[in-house]
GUMARTI-157361 format. One line per field, with one value per residue (C-alpha): z, x, y; residue in one letter. Coordinates in steps of 0.001 Angstrom, whole numbers, always signed. Layout:
<sites>
up	Z | ...
east	X | ...
north	Y | ...
aa	A | ...
</sites>
This chain:
<sites>
up	+124226 | +123329 | +126545 | +125930 | +122415 | +123654 | +125854 | +123557 | +121056 | +123968 | +124513 | +120916 | +120499 | +123332 | +121875 | +118210 | +119749 | +121745 | +118643 | +116260 | +118513 | +119566 | +119306 | +119989 | +123243 | +125650 | +125915 | +129446 | +130288 | +133578 | +134354 | +137248 | +136080 | +133358 | +130990 | +131288 | +130790 | +127498 | +126452 | +126876 | +125014 | +122127 | +121578 | +121249 | +124993 | +124843 | +128802 | +131454 | +135225 | +137749 | +141452 | +143578 | +146582 | +149586 | +148806 | +145895 | +145481 | +144208 | +146697 | +147192 | +143943 | +141787 | +142098 | +142017 | +141016 | +143264 | +143395 | +141830 | +138576 | +137745 | +135876 | +133512 | +133087 | +132295 | +129817 | +127946 | +127831 | +126781 | +123836 | +122419 | +123522 | +126154 | +129222 | +132744 | +135661 | +139414 | +141383 | +144925 | +145679 | +149145 | +152540 | +154084 | +157695 | +159392 | +159295 | +155525 | +154893 | +154681 | +152261 | +150114 | +149602 | +149089 | +146319 | +144860 | +144855 | +143042 | +140467 | +139508 | +139014 | +136972 | +135040 | +135103 | +133560 | +136828 | +140005 | +140630 | +143922 | +146377 | +149395 | +150096 | +151444 | +148313 | +146214 | +147903 | +147876 | +144241 | +143404 | +145696 | +143704 | +140408 | +139470 | +137556 | +139363 | +138329 | +140983 | +141747 | +141338 | +145022 | +145569 | +143873 | +141846 | +140575 | +139840 | +138078 | +141527 | +142740 | +139491 | +139605 | +143197 | +141847 | +138919 | +141539 | +141855 | +138876 | +135303 | +134966 | +137026 | +137279 | +137444 | +140010 | +138330 | +139278 | +136931 | +133841 | +130555 | +130324 | +133448 | +132403 | +129185 | +131083 | +133256 | +129996 | +128257 | +131285 | +131651 | +128076 | +128770 | +131836 | +130576 | +133588 | +133293 | +135550 | +136861 | +133440 | +131802 | +129655 | +130035 | +132675 | +131048 | +132306 | +132504 | +133253 | +133580 | +130340 | +130970 | +133614 | +137125 | +139313 | +142735 | +144454 | +146784 | +145701 | +143631 | +145214 | +148808 | +150372 | +154142 | +154086 | +153885 | +156834 | +159134 | +158559 | +158126 | +159311 | +155932 | +154345 | +150629 | +151022 | +151761 | +148653 | +150799 | +149703 | +150372 | +147961 | +150241 | +147616 | +145086 | +147335 | +147576 | +150517 | +151924 | +153567 | +156445 | +158410 | +161806 | +163725 | +162242 | +160974 | +157733 | +154660 | +151707 | +148558 | +145919 | +142254 | +142007 | +144728 | +144008 | +144838 | +145593 | +142526 | +139566 | +136288 | +134600 | +132808 | +129077 | +126986 | +123821 | +122200 | +122999 | +122917 | +120013 | +122732 | +125510 | +122700 | +121802 | +125414 | +125762 | +128010 | +127226 | +128855 | +128836 | +131447 | +131375 | +134767 | +135474 | +137242 | +138593 | +135315 | +133300 | +130350 | +127922 | +129162 | +129095 | +125380 | +124269 | +125873 | +124730 | +121335 | +121028 | +122578 | +120625 | +117114 | +118354 | +119144 | +115932 | +114010 | +115740 | +114497 | +110854 | +110611 | +110299 | +113730 | +113128 | +114602 | +112792 | +114331 | +117906 | +117642 | +116578 | +119443 | +122119 | +120879 | +121551 | +124947 | +126022 | +125488 | +128337 | +132147 | +132897 | +134870 | +132053 | +130650 | +131418 | +130335 | +134061 | +135036 | +131974 | +129809 | +132918 | +134497 | +138194 | +139513 | +138905 | +136982 | +139081 | +137969 | +138307 | +139156 | +141207 | +138761 | +135186 | +132097 | +129627 | +126729 | +126429 | +129213 | +128915 | +129669 | +130773 | +128332 | +128830 | +129427 | +126686 | +126032 | +123485 | +120100 | +117324 | +115635 | +112119 | +111422 | +113813 | +115622 | +119039 | +121191 | +124305 | +126707 | +127197 | +130523 | +130910 | +128345 | +124948 | +122112 | +118603 | +115165 | +114669 | +118167 | +119465 | +121690 | +123867 | +124563 | +127519 | +129488 | +131126 | +128155 | +125596 | +126905 | +125659 | +122013 | +120645 | +117473 | +115613 | +115768 | +112197 | +112201 | +114754 | +115124 | +117993 | +118694 | +115652 | +113435 | +110509 | +109956 | +113525 | +114466 | +118209 | +121082 | +124654 | +128152 | +127940 | +124307 | +123125 | +120199 | +117985 | +115437 | +113858 | +115216 | +114294 | +117501 | +119997 | +122745 | +126348 | +128718 | +131081 | +128665 | +129115 | +126727 | +126705 | +124803 | +124329 | +124385 | +124941 | +128561
east	+175781 | +172056 | +170966 | +172745 | +171398 | +167929 | +168502 | +169882 | +166989 | +164412 | +165879 | +165915 | +162473 | +161483 | +163428 | +162069 | +158457 | +158609 | +160518 | +157683 | +155226 | +156987 | +155003 | +151867 | +150652 | +151700 | +148773 | +149164 | +146869 | +146025 | +147021 | +145566 | +146762 | +148772 | +145602 | +145032 | +148821 | +148667 | +145288 | +147274 | +150175 | +148136 | +146031 | +148205 | +149368 | +152450 | +152848 | +151453 | +150992 | +150256 | +150447 | +152180 | +150387 | +149447 | +151259 | +148874 | +145747 | +143967 | +145341 | +141803 | +140221 | +142222 | +144146 | +147468 | +150927 | +153770 | +157335 | +158406 | +156292 | +158241 | +160912 | +158090 | +156298 | +159318 | +160366 | +156784 | +156706 | +160371 | +159687 | +157107 | +158396 | +156380 | +157279 | +156502 | +155274 | +155121 | +152667 | +153485 | +151417 | +149553 | +150237 | +153017 | +153827 | +157079 | +156717 | +156114 | +159567 | +161267 | +158847 | +159041 | +162890 | +162854 | +159850 | +161914 | +165161 | +163341 | +161717 | +165156 | +166679 | +163594 | +164506 | +160729 | +160835 | +159500 | +157648 | +154438 | +154549 | +153144 | +155125 | +158522 | +159933 | +159155 | +160268 | +163775 | +164676 | +163498 | +165830 | +168511 | +168790 | +168560 | +164658 | +162358 | +159575 | +155994 | +154009 | +150753 | +147423 | +147056 | +149742 | +147148 | +149224 | +147172 | +149711 | +153075 | +154820 | +154431 | +155448 | +158736 | +159221 | +158537 | +160584 | +163776 | +162360 | +159978 | +159941 | +156204 | +153431 | +149794 | +147523 | +144838 | +141517 | +139727 | +141759 | +140147 | +141611 | +142465 | +144244 | +146040 | +147055 | +148366 | +150688 | +151964 | +152789 | +154499 | +156947 | +158044 | +158256 | +160256 | +162209 | +161305 | +163201 | +163231 | +166296 | +166324 | +167306 | +164100 | +161235 | +158594 | +155897 | +152126 | +149857 | +146198 | +143396 | +141703 | +139051 | +137300 | +136015 | +136163 | +135874 | +133645 | +136603 | +139522 | +141793 | +140752 | +141402 | +138373 | +137994 | +134217 | +135729 | +138014 | +135245 | +132736 | +134877 | +138160 | +139361 | +141268 | +140924 | +144189 | +145915 | +144253 | +141476 | +138478 | +135018 | +133327 | +130590 | +129968 | +128626 | +125547 | +122086 | +121296 | +118611 | +119214 | +117364 | +116792 | +118414 | +115949 | +112867 | +113248 | +112189 | +113437 | +114554 | +113615 | +116353 | +116533 | +119744 | +119668 | +123403 | +124120 | +128140 | +128491 | +130200 | +129720 | +132806 | +135409 | +135465 | +137285 | +137698 | +135104 | +137489 | +140845 | +142214 | +141768 | +143693 | +146699 | +146370 | +146804 | +150215 | +149376 | +152219 | +150408 | +146908 | +146062 | +143339 | +141813 | +141075 | +143551 | +140324 | +138603 | +138520 | +140732 | +138020 | +137837 | +141184 | +141336 | +138019 | +139029 | +142843 | +141962 | +139690 | +142035 | +144946 | +142829 | +141774 | +145353 | +146423 | +143588 | +144328 | +148083 | +147019 | +144579 | +141476 | +139562 | +135968 | +132550 | +131735 | +134624 | +133912 | +130342 | +132018 | +134368 | +131847 | +129314 | +132413 | +133266 | +129869 | +130173 | +132255 | +132088 | +130961 | +128684 | +127414 | +129845 | +130651 | +133733 | +134963 | +135946 | +138026 | +135456 | +134881 | +131799 | +131736 | +129475 | +129812 | +127537 | +125919 | +125289 | +121695 | +122437 | +125051 | +126371 | +127776 | +125630 | +127727 | +125613 | +127299 | +128073 | +130095 | +128908 | +131554 | +131408 | +134303 | +138195 | +141021 | +141954 | +144332 | +146045 | +147046 | +149735 | +149822 | +146201 | +145516 | +142923 | +141906 | +140185 | +137847 | +135686 | +132043 | +131248 | +128326 | +126273 | +125250 | +127120 | +126105 | +127889 | +127433 | +127968 | +130564 | +133062 | +135810 | +138935 | +141144 | +144241 | +147422 | +149516 | +146567 | +145148 | +141749 | +141037 | +137267 | +135957 | +132889 | +132459 | +132181 | +132171 | +133089 | +133302 | +131522 | +133617 | +135207 | +131971 | +131679 | +128602 | +127666 | +125774 | +125397 | +127344 | +125934 | +127383 | +130327 | +130725 | +134433 | +134555 | +137303 | +137559 | +140202 | +141834 | +144641 | +146548 | +147615 | +145569 | +146130 | +144883 | +144571 | +142428 | +138545 | +136103 | +132916 | +130099 | +129511 | +125655 | +123569 | +123249
north	+230040 | +228900 | +230660 | +233811 | +234104 | +233323 | +236252 | +238446 | +237688 | +238527 | +241787 | +242529 | +241731 | +244031 | +246818 | +246251 | +246480 | +249555 | +251293 | +250032 | +251484 | +254570 | +257615 | +255858 | +254371 | +251256 | +248820 | +247506 | +244573 | +242631 | +239034 | +236916 | +233567 | +231886 | +231785 | +235347 | +236102 | +234248 | +235866 | +239352 | +237850 | +236631 | +239783 | +242506 | +243644 | +245690 | +244976 | +243057 | +243586 | +240807 | +240608 | +237761 | +236409 | +238678 | +241884 | +243600 | +245236 | +242204 | +239755 | +238170 | +239007 | +236480 | +233331 | +235375 | +234143 | +232902 | +234089 | +230797 | +231845 | +234974 | +233607 | +231692 | +234985 | +236707 | +233917 | +234140 | +237867 | +238476 | +235798 | +238150 | +241307 | +242558 | +244452 | +242845 | +244782 | +243481 | +245162 | +245735 | +248450 | +247833 | +249593 | +247676 | +247081 | +246637 | +242542 | +242873 | +244366 | +241127 | +239523 | +242466 | +242347 | +238909 | +239353 | +242230 | +240361 | +237526 | +240067 | +241507 | +238285 | +237086 | +240285 | +241690 | +245108 | +247256 | +247177 | +249352 | +250531 | +253254 | +252742 | +254451 | +251382 | +249616 | +252375 | +252845 | +249107 | +248804 | +251438 | +250296 | +247188 | +248807 | +248051 | +250338 | +251815 | +252872 | +254891 | +253495 | +255485 | +254773 | +257880 | +260021 | +262343 | +265359 | +267950 | +268606 | +269251 | +265841 | +264509 | +266303 | +264704 | +261223 | +261489 | +261225 | +257622 | +256602 | +256657 | +256279 | +257510 | +256690 | +259512 | +260129 | +258449 | +261763 | +263894 | +265320 | +264715 | +268466 | +268424 | +265529 | +267054 | +270219 | +267687 | +265976 | +269176 | +270658 | +267473 | +268015 | +272025 | +271716 | +268272 | +266319 | +263107 | +259778 | +257773 | +256141 | +259541 | +259609 | +261647 | +260829 | +258742 | +259410 | +256534 | +256371 | +253917 | +252949 | +250226 | +248343 | +248311 | +251711 | +252132 | +254975 | +256190 | +258592 | +256728 | +253351 | +254483 | +252929 | +251998 | +250480 | +246869 | +247603 | +249107 | +246597 | +243333 | +244317 | +243321 | +246106 | +247181 | +248758 | +245510 | +243753 | +242405 | +244415 | +242689 | +244899 | +246463 | +249145 | +246476 | +245658 | +247190 | +249620 | +251386 | +255081 | +255649 | +259181 | +258484 | +260949 | +260089 | +256696 | +257943 | +255735 | +257744 | +256793 | +256647 | +256228 | +254116 | +251671 | +250674 | +254157 | +253268 | +250900 | +252681 | +251715 | +250118 | +252699 | +252764 | +255039 | +253404 | +255969 | +259044 | +257135 | +259557 | +262181 | +260327 | +260044 | +263466 | +264638 | +262730 | +260033 | +257134 | +254089 | +252810 | +250479 | +247941 | +246694 | +243366 | +241139 | +239489 | +238882 | +235824 | +235147 | +235916 | +239292 | +239720 | +238607 | +240658 | +243892 | +243516 | +243089 | +245898 | +248614 | +247082 | +247540 | +251041 | +252254 | +251065 | +252441 | +256037 | +255448 | +254494 | +257101 | +254661 | +255221 | +255890 | +255933 | +252947 | +250999 | +252176 | +250886 | +247388 | +247464 | +248612 | +245688 | +243322 | +244989 | +244470 | +240407 | +240273 | +241217 | +244441 | +246717 | +248896 | +251394 | +255385 | +257607 | +258184 | +261932 | +262204 | +264567 | +266673 | +264782 | +265756 | +263031 | +259268 | +256976 | +254242 | +250610 | +249482 | +245953 | +243807 | +241366 | +241976 | +243292 | +241017 | +240060 | +236661 | +233963 | +230809 | +227255 | +224611 | +221644 | +219124 | +218890 | +218389 | +214913 | +214942 | +216857 | +215318 | +217678 | +216164 | +216674 | +219470 | +217657 | +218326 | +215592 | +216534 | +214695 | +216430 | +216429 | +219066 | +220543 | +219383 | +220875 | +221406 | +222134 | +225981 | +226557 | +229425 | +227840 | +228814 | +226906 | +228160 | +226918 | +227952 | +227685 | +227984 | +231226 | +232071 | +231017 | +231911 | +229898 | +228661 | +224849 | +224227 | +220542 | +217513 | +214003 | +211831 | +208678 | +208898 | +209069 | +211759 | +213710 | +213919 | +217426 | +217080 | +215589 | +215075 | +214478 | +211335 | +211836 | +211931 | +214755 | +215614 | +218926 | +220719 | +223669 | +226112 | +225901 | +223235 | +221888 | +220603 | +218093 | +221286 | +222953 | +223449 | +223678 | +226253 | +226993 | +230808 | +231725 | +234773 | +235900
aa	M | G | S | F | L | R | E | L | F | S | T | F | A | E | M | L | T | K | M | T | R | S | G | T | M | E | L | M | C | P | A | G | D | F | A | S | L | Q | A | A | I | D | N | G | A | D | S | V | Y | F | G | V | E | Q | L | N | M | R | A | R | A | T | V | N | F | T | A | E | D | L | P | E | I | S | R | R | C | K | E | R | G | L | R | T | Y | L | T | L | N | T | I | I | Y | D | H | D | L | S | V | V | K | T | L | L | D | K | A | K | S | S | E | L | S | A | V | I | A | M | D | Q | A | V | I | A | Y | A | R | E | I | G | M | E | V | H | I | S | T | Q | V | N | I | T | N | I | E | T | V | K | F | Y | A | L | F | A | D | T | M | V | M | S | R | E | L | S | L | S | Q | I | G | R | I | C | N | Q | I | K | K | E | N | I | K | G | P | S | G | N | L | V | E | I | E | I | F | G | H | G | A | L | C | M | A | V | S | G | K | C | Y | L | S | L | H | S | Y | N | S | S | A | N | R | G | A | C | K | Q | N | C | R | K | K | Y | T | V | I | D | Q | E | S | G | F | E | I | E | L | D | Q | E | Y | M | M | S | P | K | D | L | C | T | I | G | F | L | D | Q | I | M | G | A | G | V | K | V | L | K | I | E | G | R | G | R | A | P | E | Y | V | A | T | V | T | S | C | Y | R | E | A | I | D | A | I | T | E | G | T | F | S | R | E | K | I | K | I | W | M | S | R | L | G | T | V | Y | N | R | G | F | W | S | G | Y | Y | L | G | Q | N | L | G | E | W | S | A | Y | P | G | S | A | A | T | Q | K | K | L | Y | I | G | K | G | R | H | F | Y | P | K | S | Q | I | A | E | F | L | V | E | A | Y | D | L | S | V | G | D | K | I | L | I | Q | G | P | T | T | G | S | R | E | L | V | L | E | D | M | R | V | A | A | K | E | G | V | S | K | A | S | K | S | D | V | I | T | F | R | T | D | F | R | I | R | P | S | D | K | L | Y | K | L | V | E | A
</sites>
C-alpha cells in the first residue's frame, strides 16, 4: 500500500505541475550527472533530459548515467512532478539494436516519460512497447508536412536549429489549424533549443571529427574540431588569407532570454536548455534564470530591467559569448573570439564535506586547497545536494568562534539551510 500511495502521489504531482503551467512553456533542462540533475530539479525545471552510456549525442562529453540509474532518476523527478526524457538520438547500427531494446525496456519499466530519438528503429520499438517519442533535432524538421508524417509516431518534435521564429510560428499555427495530433491524442507540441552551445553544422550533423579522428559526432563522440584556431591557405599560391575571426567555425552560445516572450507567442511549447556536458552550477544558474523569465512572461512582469539582470547571471557560468541564433532572421552565425569560456566567474576547489549536524543545521568541511574567508561567495555541490550557492557569513575553525579565515588542513563549520554530505565538495567563487 505504501508504494502504491507514493506512486499515486508522484503521478498526481506531475499532473498538477503540468496543469499549473498549462498555457505557458515547458522548461526542459540537461542532466549529465546526479548533481546536475538535482540542480535542475531544485531550480525550477519542468522536465530533464539525459543520456545513458554510449548511445547518445554526448557520449564522450559527460559522465553519463547507466541503465541502473534510471529508477533513481525517475524517483527523484516524480517526487517533484518533473517529466523525464531519455536521449537515444545517435545513428544506430545493427550491432546496437539489442542494446537499444534493452535500454528502452529499462526506460519503460522505470516509468520514464519519453525517449528522444532520430533513428526509425528506436522510434518503432519505443512505439511497440508503448513509450512516448520525441523527435530529435537531428531529424532536421523544417516544414509542416514533415510534422504531419512524424505525428504518426511522436507527440513532441524539436525543430531544426536553423529555422527563424516566424517559420516556427507558422508551423505552430498550422498544427492548430489542421488539428494535427500525436499518438497521445493531443496536439503535437513544438520544441526548440533556447540556450547553450551551438554546432556550426546543420542541426549538429557534422563530419569533421569523423574525417580527422575517425570519431563520429553523430555517434556522440565529437572531438570539437570547430572550437580550434585555424589558418586558411590558398592551395594554388600558398598565400595565407588573413581573417578577422580566427575561430571561424566556433559559434557563440545561443541565448534567447531577451526575446523569450516572442518565442512563447509563436506557440513553442517546450524550451530546451543545452548543457549535458556542463557543470552543475551552469545547470542551476541557467535553469533559474529561464524559470524566472517564463514565470515573468506569464505574470506580465517581463521587462528590459529583468533581462539585464538575467544576462549578467548567465554570463557568470560557462559560455562562449552570446547571440540569438537564427530565430530573428539572421543569415550567418556569430563566431567566438576565443577557444574557452567567457564566464565572468570561476570556482576554486576548497575541500570536501565531513559531517552535518541536523539539529543545529551546521555543516562541517575539511579545507584541502585554497584559503577561505568570511564574506566569500561559496558553492557546495554533490550528487544528492545538487548545486547550492551562498555567501559565507561566519564560520568556526576547529570549533573556535570569531575566525575570519581558514587555510589548508583546517576543519571548518558554518550554518546552512540544507543538508550536506561526505560526497559534497566545497568551492569558492571568484572573478574570472
